[in-house]
C-alpha positions in Angstrom: -12.3 -22.5 -1.5 -11.2 -25.7 -3.1 -9.3 -24.5 -6.2 -9.8 -27.7 -8.2 -11.6 -26.8 -11.4 -12.2 -23.2 -10.3 -12.0 -20.4 -13.0 -9.9 -17.5 -11.7 -8.9 -14.2 -13.4 -5.5 -13.0 -12.1 -4.6 -9.4 -13.0 -1.0 -8.4 -12.5 0.3 -12.0 -13.1 3.4 -11.3 -15.1 5.9 -11.2 -12.2 6.4 -11.1 -8.5 3.5 -12.2 -6.2 1.1 -12.4 -9.1 3.2 -14.9 -11.0 4.0 -17.0 -7.9 0.3 -17.0 -7.0 -0.6 -18.2 -10.5 1.7 -21.1 -10.2 0.4 -21.9 -6.7 -3.3 -21.9 -7.8 -2.6 -23.8 -11.0 -0.8 -26.4 -8.9 -4.0 -26.8 -6.9 -6.1 -27.4 -10.0 -7.4 -23.9 -10.9 -8.1 -22.9 -14.4 -6.5 -19.5 -14.8 -7.0 -16.4 -16.9 -3.8 -14.3 -16.8 -3.6 -10.6 -17.4 -0.9 -7.9 -17.3 0.8 -5.6 -19.8 3.7 -7.9 -20.7 2.1 -10.5 -23.0 5.4 -12.4 -23.5 5.8 -12.9 -19.8 2.2 -14.0 -19.5 2.6 -16.6 -22.3 5.7 -18.0 -20.6 3.8 -18.2 -17.3 0.8 -19.8 -19.0 3.0 -22.6 -20.3 4.0 -23.3 -16.6 0.4 -23.2 -15.5 -1.1 -25.9 -17.7 -2.0 -23.7 -20.6 -3.8 -20.9 -18.8 -5.7 -18.4 -20.9 -3.8 -15.1 -21.6 -5.7 -11.8 -21.9 -3.3 -8.8 -21.9 -4.5 -5.5 -20.5 -3.2 -2.3 -19.0 -5.0 -0.8 -16.0 -3.8 2.7 -17.1 -6.0 2.2 -20.2 -9.6 1.4 -19.0 -10.7 0.4 -22.5 -8.4 -2.6 -22.3 -9.9 -3.7 -19.0 -13.4 -3.4 -20.4 -12.5 -5.4 -23.5 -10.9 -8.1 -21.4 -13.9 -8.4 -19.0 -16.3 -8.8 -22.0 -14.1 -11.5 -23.5 -13.7 -13.4 -20.2 -17.4 -13.1 -19.3 -18.2 -14.7 -22.7 -16.5 -17.8 -21.6 -18.6 -18.2 -18.4 -18.7 -16.8 -14.9 -15.6 -16.7 -12.8 -15.1 -18.1 -9.3 -12.6 -15.4 -8.3 -11.1 -12.1 -9.6 -7.7 -11.3 -8.1 -6.0 -8.0 -8.7 -2.4 -7.8 -7.7 -1.3 -5.1 -10.2 0.5 -2.1 -8.8 3.2 0.5 -9.6 5.9 1.6 -7.1 8.1 4.6 -7.1 9.9 5.2 -3.8 11.0 8.8 -3.2 10.7 11.6 -0.8 7.8 14.0 -1.5 10.1 16.8 -2.8 11.7 14.4 -5.2 8.5 12.8 -6.7 8.1 12.9 -10.4 4.6 14.3 -11.1 4.1 12.1 -14.2 5.2 8.9 -12.5 3.0 9.7 -9.4 0.0 10.3 -11.6 0.5 6.9 -13.4 1.0 5.2 -10.0 -2.4 6.6 -8.7 -4.1 5.7 -12.0 -3.0 2.1 -11.8 -3.1 1.5 -8.1 -6.3 3.3 -7.2 -8.4 4.1 -10.3 -7.4 0.8 -11.9 -8.5 -1.1 -8.8 -11.7 0.8 -8.7 -12.5 -0.2 -12.3 -11.7 -3.8 -11.5 -14.1 -3.7 -8.6 -16.7 -2.1 -10.8 -16.6 -5.0 -13.4 -16.5 -7.7 -10.7 -20.3 -8.3 -10.3 -20.5 -8.7 -14.1 -17.9 -11.5 -14.4 -18.2 -13.3 -11.1 -20.6 -16.1 -10.2 -22.9 -15.5 -7.2 -20.7 -15.5 -4.1 -17.5 -15.4 -6.1 -14.4 -13.7 -4.7 -13.1 -10.2 -5.5 -9.6 -10.1 -4.1 -7.9 -6.7 -3.7 -4.3 -6.1 -2.7 -3.5 -3.5 -0.1 -0.2 -3.6 1.8 1.2 -3.1 5.2 2.5 0.2 3.7 -1.1 1.3 3.8 -1.3 0.8 7.6 1.0 3.7 8.5 2.7 6.5 6.5 6.4 6.0 6.2 8.9 8.4 4.6 10.0 7.8 1.0 6.9 5.7 0.3 4.2 8.4 0.5 2.6 8.0 -2.9 2.5 4.2 -2.8 1.5 4.1 0.9 -1.4 6.5 0.2 -2.7 4.3 -2.7 -2.5 1.2 -0.6 -4.4 2.9 2.3 -7.0 3.8 -0.3 -7.3 0.2 -1.4 -7.8 -0.9 2.3 -10.5 1.6 2.7 -12.1 0.5 -0.6 -12.1 -3.1 0.3 -13.7 -2.4 3.6 -16.5 -0.5 1.9 -17.0 -3.1 -0.8 -17.1 -5.9 1.7 -20.4 -4.4 2.8 -21.6 -2.8 -0.4 -21.3 -5.9 -2.6 -22.4 -8.5 -0.1 -23.7 -11.2 -0.4 -23.3 -11.5 -4.1 -19.5 -10.8 -4.1 -17.2 -12.1 -1.4 -14.6 -9.3 -1.1 -11.2 -10.1 0.4 -8.2 -7.9 1.2 -4.6 -9.1 1.0 -2.0 -7.0 2.9 1.5 -8.4 2.4 4.6 -7.3 4.3 7.9 -7.1 2.4 8.1 -9.7 -0.4 11.2 -10.1 -2.5 10.2 -8.8 -6.0 11.4 -6.3 -8.6 9.4 -3.6 -6.7 11.1 -4.2 -3.3 14.4 -4.5 -5.1 14.1 -0.7 -5.5 14.3 -0.1 -1.8 17.5 1.1 -0.3 16.9 0.1 3.3 16.8 -3.2 5.3 13.4 -4.7 5.0 12.3 -6.6 8.1 10.9 -10.1 7.9 11.1 -10.1 4.1 9.8 -13.3 2.4 10.0 -15.0 -1.0 7.1 -14.7 -3.5 6.4 -18.4 -3.2 5.8 -18.2 0.5 3.5 -15.2 0.0 1.6 -17.2 -2.6 1.0 -20.1 -0.2 -0.2 -17.7 2.5 -2.6 -16.0 0.1 -4.0 -19.3 -1.2 -4.4 -20.6 2.3 -6.1 -17.4 3.4 -8.5 -17.3 0.4 -9.6 -20.8 1.2 -10.7 -19.7 4.6 -13.2 -17.1 5.8 -11.1 -14.2 7.0 -11.7 -10.8 5.3 -8.1 -9.8 5.6 -5.1 -11.9 4.8 -1.9 -10.4 6.1 1.6 -11.8 6.5 4.2 -12.4 7.9 2.3 -12.1 11.2 5.5 -11.3 13.2 5.8 -8.1 11.2 2.2 -7.2 10.3 0.9 -7.4 13.9 3.6 -5.0 15.0 2.4 -2.5 12.4 -1.2 -3.0 13.3 -0.3 -2.2 16.9 1.6 1.0 15.7 -1.6 2.1 13.9 -3.6 1.9 17.1 -1.2 4.0 19.2 -1.9 7.7 19.9 -0.2 10.0 17.4 2.5 11.4 19.8 3.7 7.8 20.4 3.1 6.4 16.9 4.9 9.2 15.1 8.0 9.0 17.4 8.2 5.3 16.6 7.6 5.9 12.9 10.6 8.3 12.9 12.8 5.6 14.4 11.6 3.1 11.7 12.5 5.7 9.1 16.0 6.0 10.5 
């Protein structure tokens, strides 16, 4: 995709990868619609992105997504709908807070499902629906069970939608490795091959401009985890235990 003049709705744009991606796409000439819960952060970002449109919403409240979709569709069809929004709460299973876990599942899984549901209504024919999984969804790792499970669900969802919505919607899947954000700042372990949000944004923009269904990075890390997923359980689980320390 050549981003010049393209109209793109970016959900989860207020910080981290979403904010970096907004700046990258705006720098390539895209006209952006920015959504997240934090309107002040969105307004500040919009000023850096050539006056992007700001439409606040909260994926934990479906009515706000529906209202946003109606408002945006009234302005014309989109070329892409990108959903980076996610919650993260690292903890061992026995320490998980039920309320936080329910909110995490609501935003990461149900929220993404609802975004996918509205995509055909707001996208032009052949427009892109971009969902964010994670390498955390490739394999289960201790202290990240709830988040990893939701990202595995998004990977499965994207694979299904790639077939179900074709050819009218071009479904893409983004699976980042470790990216330095306020979410990964919560981790208390060494994160291999961690990259900055700006590098992640460049990788995503380059990938979406191509034809690949999945965009994953950094390759030196993601290919190792893909290999781990292919190994027999007796081997894979021993290696997973070593990764978990």
